[in-house]
TORBAGU-25331 format. One record per atom (N, C-alpha, C, O, CB): x, y, z. Coordinates in nm, 3 decimals. Each point is the difference from the previous one (the first is absolute). Last residue first. Glycine has a CB too. Example, Ala and Ser with C-alpha at 12.3 -4.5 7.8 and 13.67 -1.06 7.14 Angstrom:
BEGIN
@x->1.285&y->-0.225&z->0.708;
@x->0.082&y->0.119&z->0.006;
@x->-0.077&y->0.109&z->0.073;
@x->0.051&y->0.111&z->0.017;
@x->0.067&y->-0.174&z->-0.232;
@x->-0.089&y->-0.509&z->0.208;
@x->-0.089&y->0.119&z->0.000;
@x->0.090&y->0.120&z->0.000;
@x->0.104&y->-0.002&z->0.066;
@x->-0.293&y->-0.115&z->0.059;
This chain:
BEGIN
@x->-1.399&y->-1.242&z->-0.483;
@x->-0.091&y->-0.118&z->0.073;
@x->0.084&y->-0.056&z->0.102;
@x->-0.041&y->-0.091&z->0.072;
@x->-0.094&y->0.020&z->-0.276;
@x->0.187&y->0.554&z->-0.064;
@x->0.047&y->-0.116&z->0.028;
@x->-0.061&y->-0.062&z->0.086;
@x->-0.031&y->0.058&z->0.104;
@x->0.199&y->0.005&z->-0.163;
@x->-0.321&y->0.396&z->-0.275;
@x->0.044&y->-0.075&z->0.128;
@x->0.050&y->-0.154&z->-0.008;
@x->-0.031&y->-0.067&z->-0.098;
@x->-0.139&y->0.221&z->0.202;
@x->0.285&y->0.243&z->-0.454;
@x->-0.114&y->-0.101&z->0.029;
@x->0.029&y->-0.066&z->0.103;
@x->0.109&y->-0.055&z->0.018;
@x->-0.170&y->0.027&z->-0.222;
@x->0.244&y->0.533&z->0.156;
@x->0.036&y->-0.143&z->-0.024;
@x->-0.112&y->-0.084&z->0.021;
@x->-0.076&y->0.027&z->0.093;
@x->0.298&y->0.010&z->-0.029;
@x->-0.219&y->0.442&z->0.053;
@x->-0.012&y->-0.018&z->-0.164;
@x->0.015&y->-0.135&z->-0.016;
@x->-0.066&y->-0.040&z->-0.096;
@x->0.162&y->0.253&z->0.017;
@x->0.036&y->-0.048&z->0.518;
@x->-0.177&y->-0.041&z->-0.019;
@x->-0.030&y->-0.009&z->-0.153;
@x->-0.108&y->-0.051&z->-0.031;
@x->0.018&y->0.197&z->0.254;
@x->0.538&y->-0.065&z->-0.112;
@x->-0.038&y->-0.109&z->0.029;
@x->-0.155&y->-0.027&z->0.006;
@x->-0.057&y->-0.108&z->-0.019;
@x->0.273&y->0.113&z->0.119;
@x->-0.035&y->0.411&z->-0.193;
@x->0.048&y->-0.088&z->-0.124;
@x->-0.059&y->-0.131&z->0.073;
@x->-0.089&y->-0.051&z->-0.069;
@x->0.339&y->0.181&z->-0.046;
@x->-0.308&y->0.214&z->0.444;
@x->-0.095&y->-0.006&z->-0.121;
@x->0.046&y->-0.090&z->-0.127;
@x->-0.091&y->-0.042&z->-0.072;
@x->0.026&y->0.279&z->0.149;
@x->0.339&y->-0.242&z->0.299;
@x->-0.093&y->-0.043&z->0.028;
@x->-0.139&y->0.006&z->-0.100;
@x->-0.082&y->-0.089&z->-0.019;
@x->0.218&y->0.132&z->0.228;
@x->0.298&y->0.143&z->-0.266;
@x->0.005&y->-0.152&z->0.015;
@x->-0.134&y->-0.072&z->0.001;
@x->-0.038&y->-0.092&z->-0.071;
@x->0.243&y->0.128&z->0.199;
@x->-0.159&y->0.448&z->-0.111;
@x->0.031&y->-0.065&z->-0.114;
@x->-0.001&y->-0.151&z->-0.024;
@x->-0.042&y->-0.060&z->-0.099;
@x->0.152&y->0.251&z->0.099;
@x->-0.131&y->0.050&z->0.436;
@x->-0.142&y->0.009&z->-0.094;
@x->0.031&y->-0.065&z->-0.130;
@x->-0.077&y->-0.089&z->-0.037;
@x->-0.010&y->0.320&z->0.132;
@x->0.478&y->-0.230&z->0.184;
@x->-0.081&y->-0.115&z->0.043;
@x->-0.178&y->0.041&z->-0.096;
@x->-0.074&y->-0.086&z->-0.048;
@x->0.248&y->0.048&z->0.358;
@x->0.174&y->0.333&z->-0.367;
@x->0.042&y->-0.117&z->-0.082;
@x->-0.115&y->-0.131&z->0.061;
@x->-0.049&y->-0.090&z->-0.067;
@x->0.353&y->0.185&z->0.036;
@x->-0.311&y->0.343&z->0.225;
@x->-0.069&y->0.008&z->-0.149;
@x->0.047&y->-0.135&z->-0.064;
@x->-0.067&y->-0.045&z->-0.093;
@x->0.075&y->0.324&z->0.055;
@x->0.121&y->-0.241&z->0.503;
@x->-0.150&y->-0.020&z->-0.033;
@x->-0.047&y->0.008&z->-0.155;
@x->-0.092&y->-0.065&z->-0.051;
@x->0.060&y->0.167&z->0.284;
@x->0.485&y->-0.039&z->-0.105;
@x->-0.071&y->-0.113&z->0.006;
@x->-0.131&y->-0.016&z->-0.010;
@x->-0.053&y->-0.087&z->-0.068;
@x->0.208&y->0.055&z->0.167;
@x->0.029&y->0.448&z->-0.112;
@x->0.038&y->-0.058&z->-0.110;
@x->-0.034&y->-0.156&z->0.025;
@x->-0.048&y->-0.055&z->-0.099;
@x->0.232&y->0.246&z->0.043;
@x->-0.291&y->0.085&z->0.409;
@x->-0.076&y->0.047&z->-0.118;
@x->0.039&y->-0.065&z->-0.126;
@x->-0.087&y->-0.018&z->-0.085;
@x->0.064&y->0.228&z->0.193;
@x->0.259&y->-0.309&z->0.326;
@x->-0.144&y->-0.046&z->-0.006;
@x->-0.062&y->0.044&z->-0.124;
@x->-0.068&y->-0.086&z->-0.055;
@x->0.048&y->0.093&z->0.297;
@x->0.538&y->-0.124&z->-0.230;
@x->-0.089&y->0.116&z->-0.003;
@x->-0.132&y->-0.034&z->0.015;
@x->-0.045&y->-0.070&z->-0.091;
@x->0.190&y->0.179&z->-0.040;
@x->0.218&y->-0.423&z->0.138;
@x->-0.008&y->0.084&z->0.136;
@x->-0.097&y->0.116&z->-0.012;
@x->-0.043&y->0.061&z->0.098;
@x->0.287&y->-0.114&z->-0.044;
@x->-0.187&y->-0.259&z->-0.418;
@x->-0.076&y->-0.054&z->0.110;
@x->0.006&y->0.076&z->0.104;
@x->-0.094&y->-0.005&z->0.079;
@x->0.122&y->-0.192&z->-0.146;
@x->0.230&y->0.370&z->-0.321;
@x->-0.143&y->-0.004&z->-0.006;
@x->-0.089&y->-0.063&z->0.123;
@x->-0.099&y->0.060&z->0.041;
@x->0.160&y->-0.071&z->-0.283;
@x->0.412&y->-0.028&z->0.247;
@x->-0.034&y->0.139&z->0.046;
@x->-0.147&y->0.033&z->-0.051;
@x->-0.063&y->0.086&z->0.062;
@x->0.320&y->-0.009&z->-0.069;
@x->-0.061&y->-0.502&z->-0.065;
@x->-0.025&y->0.020&z->0.126;
@x->-0.059&y->0.114&z->0.046;
@x->-0.083&y->0.011&z->0.090;
@x->0.237&y->-0.139&z->-0.080;
@x->-0.262&y->-0.085&z->-0.519;
@x->0.112&y->0.043&z->0.072;
@x->-0.006&y->0.051&z->0.172;
@x->-0.104&y->0.059&z->0.031;
@x->0.156&y->0.002&z->-0.290;
@x->-0.350&y->-0.478&z->-0.033;
@x->0.010&y->0.174&z->0.030;
@x->0.138&y->0.040&z->0.081;
@x->0.050&y->-0.059&z->0.096;
@x->-0.331&y->0.078&z->-0.065;
@x->0.145&y->-0.478&z->-0.321;
@x->0.038&y->0.060&z->0.119;
@x->0.013&y->0.141&z->0.002;
@x->0.085&y->0.059&z->-0.068;
@x->0.015&y->-0.251&z->0.106;
@x->-0.432&y->-0.057&z->-0.372;
@x->0.101&y->0.060&z->0.010;
@x->0.054&y->0.018&z->0.142;
@x->-0.083&y->0.050&z->0.074;
@x->0.008&y->0.035&z->-0.278;
@x->-0.226&y->-0.409&z->-0.164;
@x->-0.001&y->0.017&z->0.142;
@x->0.135&y->0.109&z->0.006;
@x->0.096&y->-0.036&z->-0.067;
@x->-0.214&y->-0.235&z->0.153;
@x->-0.124&y->0.066&z->-0.470;
@x->0.003&y->0.126&z->0.001;
@x->0.000&y->0.068&z->0.162;
@x->-0.058&y->0.099&z->0.046;
@x->-0.059&y->-0.129&z->-0.297;
@x->0.289&y->-0.463&z->0.102;
@x->-0.063&y->0.084&z->-0.089;
@x->0.010&y->0.125&z->0.045;
@x->0.113&y->0.045&z->0.017;
@x->-0.250&y->-0.201&z->-0.088;
@x->0.441&y->-0.110&z->0.315;
@x->-0.153&y->-0.037&z->-0.007;
@x->-0.064&y->0.091&z->-0.068;
@x->-0.032&y->0.098&z->0.069;
@x->0.025&y->-0.203&z->0.126;
@x->0.546&y->-0.057&z->-0.275;
@x->-0.094&y->0.089&z->0.046;
@x->-0.122&y->-0.018&z->0.004;
@x->-0.042&y->-0.061&z->-0.098;
@x->0.168&y->0.170&z->0.043;
@x->0.332&y->-0.399&z->0.074;
@x->-0.146&y->0.000&z->-0.022;
@x->-0.113&y->0.073&z->0.066;
@x->-0.075&y->-0.028&z->0.094;
@x->0.158&y->-0.155&z->-0.146;
@x->0.409&y->0.217&z->0.089;
@x->-0.017&y->-0.038&z->-0.129;
@x->-0.115&y->-0.050&z->-0.036;
@x->-0.013&y->-0.031&z->-0.118;
@x->0.212&y->0.003&z->0.120;
@x->-0.080&y->-0.045&z->0.464;
@x->0.060&y->0.076&z->-0.080;
@x->-0.004&y->-0.048&z->-0.129;
@x->0.024&y->-0.115&z->-0.037;
@x->0.095&y->0.185&z->0.205;
@x->-0.503&y->-0.129&z->0.178;
@x->0.128&y->-0.077&z->-0.045;
@x->0.079&y->0.083&z->-0.103;
@x->-0.062&y->0.042&z->-0.098;
@x->-0.056&y->-0.270&z->0.133;
@x->-0.227&y->0.457&z->0.153;
@x->-0.030&y->-0.115&z->0.118;
@x->0.171&y->-0.064&z->-0.020;
@x->0.093&y->0.004&z->0.082;
@x->-0.432&y->-0.085&z->-0.111;
@x->0.203&y->0.576&z->-0.199;
@x->0.044&y->-0.121&z->-0.029;
@x->-0.013&y->-0.093&z->0.141;
@x->0.038&y->0.061&z->0.100;
@x->0.123&y->0.048&z->-0.301;
@x->-0.328&y->0.394&z->-0.028;
@x->-0.010&y->-0.079&z->0.091;
@x->0.020&y->-0.166&z->-0.058;
@x->-0.067&y->-0.062&z->-0.082;
@x->-0.084&y->0.267&z->0.204;
@x->0.362&y->0.267&z->-0.332;
@x->-0.101&y->-0.100&z->-0.015;
@x->-0.006&y->-0.079&z->0.132;
@x->0.108&y->-0.021&z->0.054;
@x->-0.073&y->0.007&z->-0.308;
@x->0.124&y->0.468&z->0.350;
@x->0.063&y->-0.090&z->-0.108;
@x->-0.145&y->-0.103&z->0.015;
@x->-0.092&y->-0.002&z->0.082;
@x->0.425&y->0.025&z->-0.053;
@x->-0.140&y->0.495&z->0.172;
@x->-0.116&y->-0.091&z->-0.042;
@x->0.055&y->-0.090&z->-0.098;
@x->0.074&y->0.033&z->-0.092;
@x->-0.255&y->0.134&z->0.129;
@x->0.456&y->0.202&z->0.126;
@x->-0.026&y->-0.116&z->0.109;
@x->-0.113&y->-0.105&z->-0.031;
@x->-0.015&y->-0.102&z->0.067;
@x->0.088&y->0.273&z->0.103;
@x->-0.035&y->0.309&z->-0.437;
@x->0.108&y->-0.066&z->0.083;
@x->-0.035&y->-0.093&z->0.108;
@x->-0.064&y->0.045&z->0.096;
@x->0.175&y->0.147&z->-0.142;
@x->-0.487&y->-0.084&z->-0.347;
@x->0.049&y->0.065&z->0.114;
@x->0.141&y->-0.103&z->0.060;
@x->-0.003&y->-0.122&z->0.014;
@x->-0.277&y->0.242&z->0.042;
@x->0.046&y->-0.233&z->-0.462;
@x->0.058&y->0.102&z->-0.027;
@x->0.070&y->0.048&z->0.128;
@x->0.117&y->0.036&z->-0.003;
@x->-0.275&y->0.002&z->-0.184;
@x->-0.172&y->-0.374&z->0.212;
@x->0.124&y->-0.054&z->-0.022;
@x->0.099&y->0.121&z->-0.045;
@x->0.118&y->-0.025&z->0.028;
@x->-0.231&y->-0.212&z->-0.090;
@x->-0.345&y->0.318&z->0.131;
@x->0.082&y->-0.021&z->0.107;
@x->0.126&y->-0.057&z->-0.006;
@x->0.080&y->0.018&z->0.092;
@x->-0.263&y->-0.022&z->-0.011;
@x->-0.084&y->0.116&z->-0.446;
@x->0.032&y->0.130&z->0.054;
@x->0.096&y->-0.056&z->0.139;
@x->0.109&y->0.048&z->0.031;
@x->-0.362&y->0.107&z->-0.131;
@x->0.093&y->-0.473&z->-0.189;
@x->0.092&y->0.027&z->-0.045;
@x->0.066&y->0.147&z->0.073;
@x->0.118&y->0.038&z->-0.002;
@x->-0.218&y->-0.193&z->-0.204;
@x->-0.291&y->-0.078&z->0.342;
@x->0.121&y->-0.083&z->0.035;
@x->0.120&y->0.064&z->-0.048;
@x->0.102&y->-0.003&z->0.068;
@x->-0.228&y->-0.200&z->-0.078;
@x->-0.321&y->0.386&z->-0.102;
@x->0.080&y->0.038&z->0.136;
@x->0.121&y->-0.104&z->0.045;
@x->0.079&y->0.030&z->0.090;
@x->-0.312&y->0.077&z->-0.007;
@x->0.034&y->-0.174&z->-0.483;
@x->0.022&y->0.132&z->0.000;
@x->0.066&y->0.008&z->0.136;
@x->0.121&y->0.011&z->0.022;
@x->-0.314&y->0.070&z->-0.182;
@x->0.008&y->-0.501&z->0.122;
@x->0.133&y->0.021&z->-0.088;
@x->0.034&y->0.138&z->-0.025;
@x->0.115&y->0.012&z->-0.043;
@x->-0.159&y->-0.214&z->-0.070;
@x->-0.256&y->0.071&z->0.586;
@x->-0.022&y->-0.005&z->-0.164;
@x->0.152&y->0.027&z->-0.087;
@x->0.093&y->0.064&z->0.050;
@x->-0.368&y->0.048&z->-0.010;
@x->0.277&y->-0.296&z->0.453;
@x->0.003&y->0.118&z->-0.036;
@x->-0.067&y->-0.029&z->-0.176;
@x->0.036&y->-0.095&z->-0.070;
@x->0.197&y->0.190&z->0.275;
@x->-0.094&y->-0.326&z->0.345;
@x->-0.026&y->-0.060&z->-0.162;
@x->-0.075&y->0.148&z->-0.064;
@x->-0.084&y->0.054&z->0.072;
@x->0.021&y->-0.377&z->-0.016;
@x->0.437&y->0.318&z->0.370;
@x->-0.138&y->0.024&z->-0.069;
@x->-0.025&y->-0.056&z->-0.101;
@x->0.091&y->-0.005&z->-0.082;
@x->-0.096&y->0.176&z->0.151;
@x->0.379&y->-0.195&z->0.393;
@x->-0.049&y->-0.028&z->-0.159;
@x->-0.140&y->0.045&z->-0.014;
@x->-0.082&y->-0.001&z->0.091;
@x->0.225&y->-0.210&z->-0.124;
@x->0.322&y->0.210&z->0.395;
@x->-0.151&y->0.029&z->-0.018;
@x->-0.057&y->0.003&z->-0.120;
@x->0.050&y->0.092&z->-0.065;
@x->-0.027&y->0.018&z->0.234;
@x->0.432&y->-0.312&z->0.163;
@x->-0.048&y->0.056&z->-0.122;
@x->-0.156&y->0.036&z->-0.018;
@x->-0.076&y->-0.077&z->0.058;
@x->0.269&y->-0.051&z->-0.141;
@x->0.143&y->-0.122&z->0.385;
@x->0.004&y->0.160&z->0.034;
@x->-0.068&y->0.073&z->-0.134;
@x->0.019&y->0.119&z->-0.029;
@x->0.228&y->-0.129&z->0.190;
@x->-0.380&y->-0.478&z->-0.137;
@x->0.111&y->0.015&z->0.074;
@x->-0.007&y->0.144&z->0.021;
@x->-0.109&y->0.038&z->0.042;
@x->0.244&y->-0.234&z->-0.126;
@x->-0.500&y->0.157&z->-0.147;
@x->0.088&y->-0.104&z->0.002;
@x->0.150&y->0.036&z->0.029;
@x->0.075&y->0.067&z->-0.071;
@x->-0.238&y->-0.169&z->-0.080;
@x->-0.409&y->0.267&z->0.136;
@x->0.111&y->-0.003&z->0.048;
@x->0.083&y->-0.110&z->-0.034;
@x->-0.051&y->-0.112&z->-0.004;
@x->-0.045&y->0.234&z->0.153;
@x->-0.353&y->0.119&z->-0.398;
@x->0.025&y->-0.073&z->0.109;
@x->0.175&y->0.001&z->0.035;
@x->0.069&y->0.065&z->-0.078;
@x->-0.308&y->-0.214&z->0.012;
@x->-0.247&y->0.245&z->-0.275;
@x->0.113&y->0.077&z->0.035;
@x->0.034&y->-0.109&z->0.123;
@x->-0.083&y->-0.076&z->0.049;
@x->0.017&y->0.361&z->-0.132;
@x->-0.274&y->-0.422&z->-0.213;
@x->0.009&y->0.150&z->-0.054;
@x->0.128&y->0.064&z->0.071;
@x->0.051&y->0.096&z->-0.058;
@x->-0.323&y->-0.067&z->0.027;
@x->0.052&y->-0.568&z->-0.120;
@x->0.075&y->0.085&z->0.096;
@x->0.017&y->0.153&z->-0.068;
@x->0.017&y->0.026&z->-0.120;
@x->0.120&y->-0.252&z->0.220;
@x->-0.591&y->-0.083&z->-0.150;
@x->0.141&y->0.033&z->-0.070;
@x->0.076&y->0.064&z->0.093;
@x->-0.052&y->0.077&z->0.081;
@x->-0.030&y->-0.049&z->-0.301;
@x->-0.355&y->-0.180&z->0.315;
@x->0.113&y->-0.146&z->-0.001;
@x->0.141&y->0.045&z->-0.079;
@x->0.101&y->-0.067&z->-0.023;
@x->-0.323&y->-0.137&z->-0.006;
@x->-0.137&y->0.543&z->0.131;
@x->-0.072&y->-0.117&z->-0.065;
@x->0.102&y->-0.125&z->-0.024;
@x->-0.014&y->-0.084&z->-0.088;
@x->-0.154&y->0.258&z->-0.035;
@x->0.450&y->0.196&z->0.304;
@x->-0.168&y->0.037&z->0.004;
@x->-0.057&y->-0.119&z->-0.120;
@x->0.063&y->-0.023&z->-0.103;
@x->-0.047&y->0.346&z->0.161;
@x->0.400&y->-0.236&z->0.358;
@x->-0.070&y->-0.060&z->-0.108;
@x->-0.124&y->0.036&z->-0.039;
@x->-0.097&y->0.014&z->0.075;
@x->0.213&y->-0.166&z->-0.019;
@x->0.400&y->0.259&z->0.227;
@x->-0.126&y->0.040&z->0.006;
@x->-0.084&y->-0.084&z->-0.145;
@x->0.066&y->-0.013&z->-0.103;
@x->0.022&y->0.276&z->0.250;
@x->0.331&y->-0.417&z->0.213;
@x->-0.022&y->0.046&z->-0.124;
@x->-0.150&y->0.055&z->-0.004;
@x->-0.081&y->-0.044&z->0.082;
@x->0.261&y->-0.122&z->-0.180;
@x->0.314&y->-0.019&z->0.420;
@x->-0.132&y->0.046&z->0.006;
@x->-0.019&y->0.063&z->-0.135;
@x->0.089&y->0.061&z->-0.058;
@x->-0.098&y->-0.028&z->0.314;
@x->0.293&y->-0.439&z->-0.148;
@x->0.028&y->0.119&z->-0.029;
@x->-0.156&y->0.079&z->-0.020;
@x->-0.089&y->-0.041&z->-0.074;
@x->0.346&y->-0.043&z->-0.034;
@x->-0.128&y->-0.430&z->0.147;
@x->0.053&y->0.080&z->0.118;
@x->0.002&y->0.146&z->0.000;
@x->0.053&y->0.053&z->0.097;
@x->0.075&y->-0.233&z->-0.073;
@x->-0.267&y->-0.064&z->-0.412;
@x->0.153&y->-0.023&z->0.042;
@x->-0.006&y->0.016&z->0.125;
@x->0.117&y->-0.020&z->0.034;
@x->-0.001&y->0.095&z->-0.217;
@x->-0.494&y->0.156&z->0.095;
@x->0.037&y->-0.089&z->-0.109;
@x->0.161&y->0.005&z->0.015;
@x->0.073&y->0.099&z->-0.001;
@x->-0.296&y->-0.053&z->-0.168;
@x->-0.231&y->0.103&z->0.495;
@x->0.096&y->-0.053&z->-0.044;
@x->0.053&y->-0.045&z->-0.132;
@x->-0.072&y->-0.081&z->-0.058;
@x->0.017&y->0.060&z->0.246;
@x->-0.355&y->0.346&z->-0.090;
@x->0.034&y->-0.092&z->0.039;
@x->0.148&y->-0.002&z->-0.031;
@x->0.054&y->0.086&z->-0.069;
@x->-0.279&y->-0.176&z->0.061;
@x->-0.257&y->0.431&z->-0.043;
@x->0.164&y->-0.027&z->0.044;
@x->-0.006&y->-0.148&z->0.052;
@x->-0.090&y->-0.051&z->0.066;
@x->0.161&y->0.314&z->0.022;
@x->-0.423&y->0.053&z->-0.415;
@x->0.036&y->-0.085&z->0.105;
@x->0.120&y->-0.004&z->0.040;
@x->0.080&y->0.063&z->-0.069;
@x->-0.226&y->-0.168&z->0.009;
@x->-0.231&y->0.406&z->-0.205;
@x->0.134&y->-0.019&z->0.033;
@x->0.017&y->-0.085&z->0.114;
@x->-0.047&y->0.027&z->0.110;
@x->0.092&y->0.180&z->-0.202;
@x->-0.463&y->-0.088&z->-0.066;
@x->0.050&y->-0.073&z->-0.104;
@x->0.151&y->-0.014&z->0.005;
@x->0.060&y->-0.067&z->-0.084;
@x->-0.253&y->0.140&z->-0.042;
@x->-0.093&y->0.200&z->0.434;
@x->-0.067&y->-0.133&z->-0.004;
@x->0.088&y->-0.096&z->-0.111;
@x->-0.004&y->-0.122&z->0.019;
@x->-0.252&y->0.240&z->0.045;
@x->0.509&y->0.292&z->0.161;
@x->-0.123&y->-0.037&z->-0.098;
@x->-0.025&y->-0.140&z->0.018;
@x->0.078&y->-0.089&z->0.034;
@x->-0.026&y->0.257&z->-0.213;
@x->0.297&y->0.227&z->0.383;
@x->-0.073&y->-0.133&z->0.041;
@x->-0.095&y->-0.004&z->-0.069;
@x->-0.080&y->0.090&z->0.025;
@x->0.131&y->-0.109&z->0.176;
@x->0.359&y->0.281&z->-0.222;
@x->-0.072&y->-0.055&z->-0.103;
@x->-0.072&y->-0.102&z->0.043;
@x->0.015&y->-0.113&z->-0.048;
@x->0.129&y->0.178&z->-0.097;
@x->0.164&y->0.159&z->0.455;
@x->-0.078&y->0.098&z->-0.094;
@x->-0.066&y->-0.043&z->-0.085;
@x->-0.076&y->0.089&z->-0.039;
@x->0.206&y->0.036&z->0.059;
@x->0.128&y->-0.428&z->0.190;
@x->-0.130&y->0.034&z->0.096;
@x->-0.070&y->0.113&z->-0.071;
@x->-0.123&y->0.004&z->-0.008;
@x->0.235&y->-0.066&z->0.243;
@x->0.294&y->-0.081&z->-0.399;
@x->-0.113&y->-0.076&z->-0.038;
@x->-0.138&y->0.050&z->0.067;
@x->-0.113&y->0.012&z->-0.047;
@x->0.280&y->-0.208&z->0.017;
@x->0.247&y->0.386&z->0.148;
@x->-0.050&y->0.039&z->-0.112;
@x->-0.109&y->-0.079&z->-0.063;
@x->-0.081&y->0.054&z->-0.075;
@x->0.287&y->0.036&z->0.060;
@x->-0.012&y->-0.218&z->0.407;
@x->-0.047&y->0.113&z->0.031;
@x->-0.050&y->0.076&z->-0.126;
@x->-0.094&y->0.079&z->0.011;
@x->0.240&y->-0.089&z->0.189;
@x->0.057&y->-0.423&z->-0.225;
@x->-0.108&y->-0.017&z->0.080;
@x->-0.070&y->0.159&z->-0.003;
@x->-0.114&y->0.015&z->-0.043;
@x->0.235&y->-0.235&z->0.201;
@x->0.305&y->0.211&z->-0.322;
@x->-0.092&y->-0.084&z->-0.101;
@x->-0.137&y->0.018&z->0.079;
@x->-0.086&y->0.077&z->-0.045;
@x->0.273&y->-0.276&z->-0.056;
@x->0.189&y->0.354&z->0.373;
@x->-0.069&y->0.082&z->-0.101;
@x->-0.070&y->-0.075&z->-0.117;
@x->-0.060&y->0.080&z->-0.071;
@x->0.228&y->0.088&z->0.131;
@x->-0.004&y->-0.468&z->0.285;
@x->-0.091&y->0.093&z->0.050;
@x->-0.057&y->0.141&z->-0.103;
@x->-0.116&y->0.040&z->-0.007;
@x->0.248&y->-0.134&z->0.238;
@x->0.173&y->-0.225&z->-0.369;
@x->-0.126&y->-0.071&z->0.006;
@x->-0.070&y->0.109&z->0.073;
@x->-0.101&y->0.046&z->-0.053;
@x->0.171&y->-0.307&z->0.053;
@x->0.353&y->0.401&z->-0.036;
@x->-0.073&y->0.011&z->-0.138;
@x->-0.124&y->-0.087&z->0.024;
@x->-0.094&y->0.042&z->-0.068;
@x->0.313&y->-0.012&z->-0.091;
@x->0.056&y->-0.026&z->0.526;
@x->-0.053&y->0.138&z->-0.026;
@x->-0.078&y->0.011&z->-0.128;
@x->-0.100&y->0.071&z->-0.011;
@x->0.292&y->0.020&z->0.135;
@x->0.035&y->-0.504&z->0.002;
@x->-0.154&y->0.026&z->0.056;
@x->-0.047&y->0.151&z->0.002;
@x->-0.115&y->0.034&z->0.025;
@x->0.150&y->-0.237&z->0.133;
@x->0.247&y->-0.081&z->-0.515;
@x->0.048&y->0.072&z->0.107;
@x->-0.131&y->0.048&z->0.080;
@x->-0.096&y->0.048&z->-0.060;
@x->0.322&y->0.022&z->-0.070;
@x->-0.195&y->-0.497&z->-0.176;
@x->-0.050&y->0.134&z->-0.035;
@x->0.061&y->0.072&z->0.137;
@x->-0.001&y->-0.075&z->0.098;
@x->-0.242&y->0.012&z->-0.260;
@x->0.439&y->-0.393&z->0.047;
@x->-0.125&y->0.041&z->0.060;
@x->0.017&y->0.131&z->-0.035;
@x->0.114&y->0.041&z->-0.021;
@x->-0.157&y->-0.199&z->0.208;
@x->0.284&y->-0.201&z->-0.483;
@x->0.024&y->0.082&z->0.113;
@x->-0.121&y->0.034&z->0.037;
@x->-0.091&y->-0.032&z->-0.078;
@x->0.296&y->0.112&z->0.022;
@x->-0.120&y->-0.520&z->-0.216;
@x->-0.072&y->0.127&z->-0.006;
@x->0.048&y->0.063&z->0.113;
@x->0.012&y->-0.073&z->0.098;
@x->-0.213&y->0.003&z->-0.214;
@x->0.392&y->-0.329&z->-0.204;
@x->-0.034&y->0.012&z->0.134;
@x->-0.043&y->0.139&z->-0.011;
@x->0.047&y->0.067&z->-0.093;
@x->0.108&y->-0.238&z->0.212;
@x->-0.215&y->-0.199&z->-0.533;
@x->0.099&y->0.123&z->0.071;
@x->-0.065&y->0.020&z->0.150;
@x->-0.109&y->-0.040&z->0.041;
@x->0.166&y->0.193&z->-0.290;
@x->-0.174&y->-0.596&z->-0.003;
@x->-0.052&y->0.123&z->0.000;
@x->0.082&y->0.114&z->0.092;
@x->-0.006&y->0.005&z->0.123;
@x->-0.217&y->-0.138&z->-0.172;
@x->0.378&y->-0.285&z->-0.320;
@x->-0.035&y->0.018&z->0.153;
@x->-0.045&y->0.131&z->0.024;
@x->0.051&y->0.090&z->-0.067;
@x->0.112&y->-0.246&z->0.140;
@x->-0.210&y->-0.195&z->-0.509;
@x->0.059&y->0.143&z->0.023;
@x->-0.051&y->0.016&z->0.150;
@x->-0.115&y->-0.020&z->0.037;
@x->0.105&y->0.135&z->-0.302;
@x->0.072&y->-0.622&z->0.067;
@x->-0.137&y->0.089&z->0.026;
@x->0.080&y->0.150&z->0.048;
@x->0.078&y->-0.012&z->0.095;
@x->-0.282&y->-0.218&z->0.008;
@x->0.403&y->-0.154&z->-0.420;
@x->0.011&y->0.043&z->0.115;
@x->-0.079&y->0.099&z->0.028;
@x->0.000&y->0.095&z->-0.079;
@x->0.188&y->-0.169&z->0.076;
């Protein structure tokens, strides 16, 4: 019997606006934006770098940065389906998302790391 896709809740409009505003600061030819499962995401060379999922904002980071981020209260591995963590993707704590300087620092790390990945076709 095929597994049924879970029903996903929409991201809060204020979080979507925050995502758009933050990514506007990273306007670069290699950073593209498009939806994934109805959520806004940023991509570099076909690789997801950061995005929203429901009320969560996740980033894809190096292993060392992943460990640092996971040590922060409220951070956790990004999972679309419970128990299925998505590699180096980490959900950022809401306190970090609310702080422009902290958010930008982690977006810098996510975009820099994603640029090191081989392009996807």
